[in-house]
C-alpha positions in Angstrom: 0.0 0.1 0.0 1.3 3.4 -0.9 1.1 6.7 1.0 -0.8 9.8 -0.2 -3.7 7.9 -1.8 -6.1 10.5 -3.0 -9.0 10.5 -5.5 -10.9 13.1 -7.4 -13.7 11.1 -9.0 -15.6 13.1 -11.5 -16.2 16.8 -12.0 -13.8 19.3 -13.5 -10.6 21.1 -12.2 -10.9 19.4 -8.6 -7.6 19.0 -6.7 -6.5 16.5 -4.0 -2.9 17.6 -3.9 -1.7 17.9 -0.4 -3.2 15.5 2.0 -3.2 11.8 2.3 -6.4 9.8 1.7 -8.4 12.7 0.4 -11.5 12.4 -1.8 -13.5 14.6 -4.1 -16.7 13.0 -5.4 -17.4 15.6 -8.3 -18.2 19.2 -8.8 -16.0 21.9 -10.0 -12.8 23.5 -8.7 -13.0 21.9 -5.2 -9.8 21.4 -3.2 -9.4 18.6 -0.6 -6.2 19.5 1.1 -6.2 17.9 4.6 -5.5 14.3 5.4 -8.6 12.2 5.2 -10.7 15.2 4.0 -13.6 14.8 1.7 -15.8 16.9 -0.6 -18.8 15.3 -2.1 -19.5 17.9 -4.8 -20.4 21.5 -5.4 -18.0 24.1 -6.6 -15.1 26.1 -5.2 -15.1 24.5 -1.8 -12.0 24.1 0.1 -11.3 21.5 2.9 -7.9 22.1 4.5 -8.5 20.3 7.7 -7.6 16.7 8.7 -10.8 14.6 8.8 -12.9 17.4 7.4 -16.1 17.0 5.3 -17.9 19.3 3.0 -21.1 17.7 1.4 -21.5 20.1 -1.4 -22.7 23.7 -2.0 -20.4 26.5 -3.1 -17.5 28.5 -1.6 -17.6 26.8 1.7 -14.2 26.6 3.6 -12.9 24.3 6.4 -9.7 25.8 7.7 -6.6 23.9 8.6 -7.3 24.3 12.3 -10.8 22.9 12.1 -10.0 19.1 12.7 -13.0 16.8 12.5 -15.4 19.5 11.3 -18.2 19.5 8.7 -20.2 21.6 6.4 -23.0 19.4 4.9 -23.8 22.0 2.3 -25.0 25.6 1.8 -22.9 28.5 0.5 -20.2 30.9 1.9 -19.8 29.0 5.2 -16.5 28.9 7.2 -15.4 26.6 9.9 -12.2 27.7 11.8 -12.1 25.5 14.9 -12.2 21.8 15.5 -15.2 19.5 16.0 -17.5 22.1 14.5 -20.5 22.1 12.1 -21.8 24.9 10.0 -24.8 24.8 7.7 -26.7 27.5 5.8 -25.7 30.7 4.1 -22.8 32.9 5.2 -22.2 31.0 8.6 -18.7 31.4 10.3 -17.9 29.2 13.2 -14.8 30.3 15.1 -15.2 28.3 18.4 -14.4 24.7 19.2 -17.3 22.2 19.5 -19.8 24.7 18.0 -22.8 24.1 15.7 -24.3 27.0 13.8 -27.1 27.1 11.2 -28.4 30.2 9.4 -30.4 30.5 6.3 -31.7 34.0 5.4 -33.4 32.8 2.2 -35.7 30.3 3.9 -36.4 31.3 7.6 -34.7 34.7 8.1 -32.3 33.2 10.5 -34.7 31.0 12.5 -34.0 27.5 13.5 -36.7 24.8 14.2 -36.4 21.6 16.0 -39.3 19.2 15.1 -40.9 22.2 13.2 -40.6 23.1 9.6 -41.7 26.7 10.0 -40.1 28.3 13.1 -41.7 31.6 14.2 -38.8 32.7 16.5 -35.1 32.6 16.4 -35.3 29.1 18.1 -38.5 27.1 18.2 -38.6 23.7 19.8 -41.8 21.5 19.3 -41.2 19.1 22.2 -39.6 18.9 25.6 -36.4 20.9 26.3 -33.9 19.5 29.0 -31.2 21.8 30.3 -28.7 20.1 32.6 -26.8 23.2 33.5 -27.9 26.8 33.8 -30.6 28.8 31.7 -29.3 32.3 31.5 -31.8 35.1 30.7 -30.4 38.5 29.7 -32.2 41.6 30.8 -35.0 42.6 28.3 -34.9 46.3 29.5 -36.6 48.4 32.2 -39.9 46.7 32.0 -41.5 43.5 30.5 -42.4 43.9 26.8 -45.9 44.8 25.7 -48.1 43.1 25.0 -46.2 39.7 25.4 -47.8 36.3 25.0 -49.1 34.0 27.7 -46.2 31.8 29.0 -43.5 34.4 28.4 -40.8 34.8 31.0 -38.2 37.6 31.2 -35.8 39.4 33.4 -35.8 43.2 33.7 -32.8 45.5 34.3 -33.5 45.5 38.1 -33.0 41.7 38.2 -36.7 41.0 38.7 -38.2 37.8 37.0 -41.6 38.2 35.3 -44.1 35.7 33.9 -46.9 36.5 31.4 -50.2 34.8 32.2 -53.6 35.2 30.7 -54.4 38.5 32.5 -50.9 40.2 32.1 -47.4 40.4 33.4 -46.8 39.3 37.0 -43.7 39.6 39.0 -42.4 36.2 40.2 -41.7 36.2 43.9 -39.5 33.4 45.2 -39.6 32.4 48.9 -36.1 32.4 50.5 
């Protein structure tokens, strides 16, 4: 068995020139440069990291420092640190162990879990489990108007508020 086995299977002007065991499955002008890196297709994608994966799309980049990272598709996405994941349009991930999704053309930056049409920045249809701390940033001097039943917020003075059917109520915790 020889070293530096790399394959560009199909497509045009693809390059597997620097890394060992790199693969490009097709597309145009893609570059798989890291060891064990792979690009499935698309065009002008660059995977410089060891064990990086780009599933397709256009002009996506996985930097040399982004070991074990992935961009399954989209366009103009960048991953700069290890064990990270980016998907969508124009996403840059610059922290280790980070996942980011953004797609302005479809949902204006909204992410849905178990919903195809999120109505907020993050909408979860199901149970949410938080095993550490839920941190609420201050919303301002007073709760927002009108608010919706079930809303919870913190104001600048550190007070916790809850919105029920009749309006906003300050939450009082017993010591």
